[in-house]
N, C-alpha and C positions, 0 to 999 in steps of 0.2 A: 723916510726916503731921502729927505734933504741931507741927513748926516752921512749917507752912503755915496752921494754924488762926488764929493772931492776925492774920496778914496778910490772910486772907480776911475776918475779922471787921472789920478796919479799912476794907477796901474796901467791904464791904456797908454799914457804918455811914455812910461818906461818901456813898454813893449814896442811902441812906435820908434823910440830911439834905438833900441836893439836891432829891430828889423831894418832900419835905415842904414845902420852901420854894417849889417851883414851883406848888403848889396855891394858888390864889387864891380868896378868898371875896369880897373887895371890892377896888375899884381905888384907893380913896383911902387916904391915910396914916392916917386915923382908924380904919380897919378893923384896922390892926395892933394898936391898943390897945383893941379891943373896941367901937369906936363904929360899926362898919359896919352890918350887918344891915338892909337895907331890904326885901328879898324873898328868897324861896327858889326856886331853879331846879334842875332835875335835871342831872346830869352827862351831857355828850354828847361824842362824838368823842375828841379828845385828852385832855380832862379826865378822862374815864372810864378811859382807858388809864393815865394817870398815877396815878389813884387805885388801880387794881388792882395796878399795879407797886409802889406804895408798900406795899400790904398784903402782897404776896408778899415784898418785901424785909424787912418787919418780921418775918414768920414765919421767914424764912431767918436773920435776925439772932438771933432767940431760939433757933432750933435750933443755930446755931453756938455761942452762949453756953453752952447746956446741954452740947453735945458737948465743948466746950473745958473745961468744969468737970469732966466725967466722965473725960476722957482723961488 
């Protein structure tokens, strides 16, 4: 079990990075540097699913990190 923990953590961290990058706030290049923000809208459909999957992956990553530390 101990040899699978780092592999699982790498997979979860890679997925977490991908889902964080998939979340978009603005469509222009200026939004990458903080110049975006014209309006606020609620998340709907696929954006909401990506947001919740990102939250779940973050919690799973933290859980794996603590479990790896204690094991």
